[in-house]
C-alpha positions as CSV (number, residue, x, y, z in Angstrom):
1,M,0.0,0.0,0.0
2,K,1.0,3.6,-0.4
3,I,1.2,5.1,3.1
4,L,2.0,8.7,4.1
5,V,3.4,9.1,7.6
6,A,2.8,12.5,9.0
7,G,5.5,13.2,11.6
8,A,7.9,10.6,10.0
9,R,10.9,12.2,11.8
10,S,9.4,11.8,15.2
11,D,10.5,9.0,17.5
12,L,7.3,7.1,16.9
13,G,6.8,8.1,13.3
14,S,10.3,7.0,12.2
15,R,10.0,3.6,13.8
16,T,6.5,3.1,12.4
17,A,7.6,4.0,8.9
18,A,10.5,1.6,9.1
19,L,8.2,-1.3,10.1
20,L,5.8,-0.5,7.3
21,R,8.6,-0.4,4.8
22,A,9.9,-3.8,6.1
23,D,6.4,-5.1,5.5
24,G,6.7,-4.1,1.9
25,H,4.6,-0.9,1.9
26,D,5.5,2.1,-0.1
27,V,6.0,4.7,2.6
28,V,6.5,8.5,2.2
29,G,7.2,10.8,5.1
30,L,5.5,14.2,5.6
31,T,7.7,16.7,7.3
32,R,8.2,20.5,7.6
33,G,11.7,20.1,6.3
34,P,14.4,19.8,5.4
35,A,13.4,18.0,2.2
36,A,14.9,14.6,1.6
37,E,14.4,11.5,-0.5
38,G,11.3,9.6,0.7
39,F,9.7,12.7,2.1
40,V,7.2,15.3,1.0
41,T,7.5,18.7,2.6
42,A,4.6,20.7,4.1
43,D,3.6,22.5,7.3
44,V,0.5,20.8,8.5
45,L,-0.7,24.0,10.1
46,D,-1.1,25.3,6.5
47,A,-4.2,23.8,5.1
48,E,-3.5,24.4,1.5
49,A,0.1,23.2,1.7
50,T,-1.1,20.0,3.5
51,R,-3.8,19.4,0.8
52,R,-1.2,19.7,-2.0
53,A,1.2,17.4,-0.2
54,V,-1.4,14.7,0.4
55,A,-2.7,15.0,-3.2
56,E,0.9,14.7,-4.5
57,V,1.5,11.5,-2.6
58,A,-2.0,10.1,-3.2
59,P,-1.8,7.6,-0.3
60,E,-4.2,4.9,0.6
61,V,-3.4,5.4,4.3
62,I,-2.2,8.3,6.4
63,V,-0.5,7.6,9.8
64,Q,-0.3,10.6,12.0
65,T,2.4,10.8,14.7
66,L,2.7,14.6,14.9
67,N,4.3,16.3,17.9
68,A,6.5,19.2,18.8
69,L,7.6,18.2,22.3
70,P,10.9,19.4,23.8
71,E,13.7,16.9,23.6
72,K,13.8,16.4,27.3
73,G,10.0,16.0,27.5
74,P,7.3,18.5,28.6
75,R,8.0,19.9,32.1
76,R,5.8,23.0,31.9
77,A,2.3,23.7,30.5
78,K,3.8,25.9,27.8
79,D,5.9,23.0,26.5
80,M,2.6,21.5,25.2
81,V,1.4,24.6,23.3
82,A,2.9,23.6,19.9
83,T,1.9,20.0,20.2
84,N,-1.6,21.0,21.2
85,L,-1.8,23.1,18.0
86,L,-0.7,20.1,15.9
87,R,-3.3,17.9,17.5
88,T,-6.1,20.3,16.8
89,Q,-5.4,22.4,13.7
90,G,-2.9,20.0,12.2
91,T,-5.2,17.1,12.6
92,R,-8.1,19.1,11.0
93,N,-5.9,19.9,8.0
94,I,-4.7,16.3,7.7
95,V,-8.2,14.9,7.8
96,D,-9.6,17.5,5.4
97,A,-6.8,16.7,2.9
98,A,-7.5,13.0,3.4
99,V,-11.1,13.5,2.4
100,K,-10.2,15.5,-0.7
101,A,-7.6,12.9,-1.8
102,G,-9.8,9.9,-1.3
103,V,-7.6,8.4,1.5
104,R,-9.1,5.1,2.7
105,R,-7.7,5.0,6.3
106,V,-6.2,7.4,8.9
107,V,-4.4,6.0,11.9
108,A,-3.5,8.6,14.6
109,E,-1.5,8.6,17.7
110,S,-3.3,9.8,20.8
111,F,-2.3,9.6,24.5
112,L,-3.5,8.0,27.7
113,M,-4.1,11.4,29.2
114,A,-7.4,11.3,27.2
115,Y,-8.8,9.4,30.2
116,S,-8.0,12.3,32.6
117,G,-7.6,9.9,35.4
118,T,-8.8,6.5,36.6
119,P,-9.7,5.3,40.2
120,V,-6.7,4.3,42.3
121,G,-7.0,0.6,42.9
122,G,-9.8,0.2,40.4
123,P,-9.9,-1.8,37.1
124,P,-7.8,-0.5,34.2
125,A,-9.6,1.8,31.8
126,T,-10.9,0.2,28.6
127,E,-11.6,2.0,25.3
128,E,-15.2,2.3,26.5
129,S,-14.2,4.3,29.6
130,A,-15.1,8.0,30.0
131,T,-12.7,10.5,28.5
132,G,-12.1,14.2,28.4
133,A,-12.9,15.1,32.0
134,K,-11.4,18.2,33.6
135,T,-8.7,17.8,36.2
136,G,-8.6,21.3,37.5
137,N,-5.1,22.0,36.2
138,A,-5.4,24.5,33.3
139,G,-2.3,23.2,31.5
140,I,-3.3,19.6,31.7
141,D,-6.9,20.3,30.8
142,T,-5.8,22.3,27.7
143,A,-3.8,19.3,26.6
144,I,-6.7,16.9,27.2
145,D,-9.0,19.2,25.1
146,A,-6.5,19.0,22.3
147,L,-6.5,15.2,22.4
148,M,-10.2,15.2,22.4
149,E,-10.3,17.4,19.3
150,L,-7.7,15.1,17.6
151,E,-9.9,12.0,18.3
152,R,-13.1,13.7,17.2
153,Q,-11.5,14.6,13.9
154,V,-10.1,11.2,13.2
155,L,-13.1,9.1,14.4
156,G,-15.4,11.5,12.4
157,F,-13.4,10.4,9.3
158,G,-13.9,6.8,10.3
159,G,-10.2,6.5,11.3
160,I,-8.4,4.7,14.0
161,V,-7.1,6.3,17.3
162,M,-4.2,4.7,19.2
163,R,-4.1,5.9,22.8
164,C,-0.5,5.3,23.8
165,G,1.0,5.0,27.2
166,L,4.1,6.8,28.5
167,F,6.9,6.1,26.1
168,Y,10.3,4.9,27.1
169,G,13.3,3.8,25.0
170,P,17.1,4.1,25.1
171,E,17.3,6.5,22.2
172,L,14.7,9.0,23.4
173,G,16.1,12.3,24.5
174,S,13.7,12.5,27.4
175,S,14.7,9.0,28.5
176,K,18.4,10.0,28.5
177,F,17.6,13.1,30.5
178,M,15.7,11.1,33.1
179,A,18.4,8.5,33.4
180,G,21.0,11.2,34.0
181,L,18.8,12.6,36.9
182,V,18.4,9.1,38.4
183,R,22.1,8.5,38.3
184,R,22.7,11.7,40.3
185,R,19.7,11.0,42.7
186,L,18.1,14.2,41.5
187,L,14.7,12.5,40.7
188,P,12.9,11.6,43.9
189,V,9.8,9.6,44.5
190,V,6.8,11.0,46.5
191,A,6.2,9.5,49.9
192,G,2.9,7.7,50.1
193,A,2.0,8.0,46.4
194,D,-0.3,5.1,45.4
195,N,-1.2,6.1,41.8
196,V,0.0,4.1,38.8
197,V,0.3,4.7,35.0
198,S,0.6,2.5,32.0
199,Y,3.9,2.5,30.0
200,I,4.8,1.3,26.5
201,H,8.2,0.8,24.9
202,I,8.5,3.1,21.8
203,D,9.2,0.1,19.6
204,D,6.1,-1.7,20.9
205,A,4.0,1.4,20.2
206,A,5.3,1.5,16.6
207,A,4.5,-2.1,16.1
208,A,0.9,-1.5,17.3
209,L,0.5,1.4,14.8
210,A,1.9,-0.7,12.0
211,A,-0.6,-3.4,12.9
212,A,-3.5,-1.0,12.9
213,V,-2.7,0.0,9.3
214,T,-3.9,-3.4,8.1
215,R,-5.8,-5.0,11.0
216,G,-7.4,-2.1,12.9
217,Q,-11.2,-1.7,12.7
218,P,-12.4,1.7,11.2
219,G,-13.8,4.0,13.7
220,N,-12.2,2.2,16.7
221,V,-9.9,3.3,19.5
222,Y,-7.1,1.1,20.9
223,N,-5.1,1.4,24.1
224,V,-1.4,0.8,23.3
225,V,0.1,0.0,26.7
226,D,2.1,-2.8,28.3
227,D,0.6,-5.4,30.6
228,E,1.4,-3.9,34.0
229,P,0.7,-0.4,35.1
230,A,3.3,0.8,37.5
231,G,3.8,3.4,40.2
232,A,6.6,6.0,39.8
233,A,8.5,4.6,42.9
234,D,8.6,1.1,41.5
235,Y,9.7,2.4,38.1
236,L,12.4,4.7,39.3
237,R,13.8,2.1,41.7
238,E,14.0,-0.5,39.0
239,L,15.6,2.0,36.7
240,A,18.2,2.9,39.3
241,A,19.0,-0.7,39.9
242,T,19.3,-1.3,36.1
243,L,21.7,1.7,35.9
244,G,23.7,0.6,38.9
245,A,22.7,3.8,40.6
246,P,21.6,4.4,44.2
247,P,17.9,4.2,44.9
248,P,16.0,7.4,44.5
249,R,15.3,9.6,47.5
250,V,11.9,9.8,49.0
251,V,10.4,13.2,49.6
252,P,7.0,14.5,51.0
253,R,4.5,15.7,48.4
254,W,4.8,19.3,49.4
255,L,8.5,19.3,48.8
256,F,8.2,17.6,45.4
257,R,5.6,20.2,44.3
258,L,7.8,23.0,45.4
259,A,10.8,21.6,43.4
260,A,9.0,20.3,40.3
261,G,6.3,22.9,39.9
262,S,2.5,22.7,39.8
263,Y,2.3,21.2,36.2
264,V,4.7,18.3,36.7
265,S,3.4,17.7,40.2
266,A,-0.1,17.4,38.9
267,V,0.8,15.2,36.0
268,V,2.7,12.6,38.1
269,S,-0.1,12.4,40.7
270,I,-2.8,11.2,38.2
271,N,-3.8,7.6,38.1
272,L,-3.8,6.2,34.6
273,A,-4.1,2.4,34.4
274,L,-5.2,1.1,31.0
275,S,-6.1,-2.3,29.6
276,N,-4.5,-3.5,26.3
277,A,-6.9,-6.4,25.8
278,K,-8.7,-5.0,22.8
279,A,-5.4,-4.2,20.9
280,K,-4.2,-7.7,21.6
281,E,-7.4,-9.3,20.4
282,E,-8.1,-7.2,17.3
283,L,-4.7,-6.2,16.1
284,G,-2.9,-9.5,16.7
285,W,-0.3,-7.4,18.6
286,A,1.4,-7.9,21.9
287,P,4.2,-5.9,23.5
288,A,7.7,-7.4,23.1
289,Y,8.3,-5.9,26.6
290,P,5.2,-7.0,28.6
291,T,6.2,-4.9,31.6
292,F,8.6,-2.1,32.3
293,R,10.8,-4.5,34.2
294,D,11.3,-6.6,31.0
295,G,12.3,-3.5,29.1
296,L,14.6,-2.1,31.7
297,R,16.3,-5.4,32.4
298,A,16.9,-6.0,28.7
299,G,18.8,-2.7,28.7
300,A,16.2,-1.5,26.1
301,A,14.6,1.3,28.0
302,E,14.9,4.3,30.2
303,P,11.6,6.1,31.1
304,V,10.4,9.3,29.5
305,A,10.1,12.4,31.7
């Protein structure tokens, strides 16, 4: 198939494109530049430029993995502004161009934060669980609104939404940044925190997106996470052990908030446990690293900030 990967130079997009090429597909990347062989250039915030680029490639499928996150990961609400715009206006332009070009399928990356939060100790969220609720933190809520707009656009087209967990992987800039902090014991855990989140290795996420291109059901959402949600304390202690570093310090919540700021403090306190059962059943996919421990012990992962 002819496939256009929007955001083909992103960590997820580049890996997904490579897997699709390995499966024999004709893959073209969409990027803002610089131009290169195998890429078409356009700013997805420019509707007309996006329409021309999609028409030029004439793909059967578009895979969207657009983001503009800082290399070290988002640590303040303003770090999400550019990505929020890509998820709203950029998605709108991609979908409009897909309609005009007769594209059959759109597969788009979303994020577990769409669920806003799940009950601590409760069952993992499924694709039928409620989404889009307000958290009370303006920066987080703006990011959630952007995710909801992305999903509305894609599902309105009849496309497929992939709600990914927290990425980790040895080549991610944010992973390297966090590993450096852990080695120096500069990344503490919060005393008494009992929330968990779902993780996914970046290579496993790419494999899920590639599977959705051919096996995903139109108009469906899939959670792309590993098998075991984890608390930050367990994750960071395992990472420290893997790196041969001392275990992280434990600090009270008030001190962590003071040091990390309100945005990061709010993000890391949210419970986000997700189920991957639907993706396994319908996509014929399973994570190569079923838990964060598998990834870390294989030397294949360091967590994203």
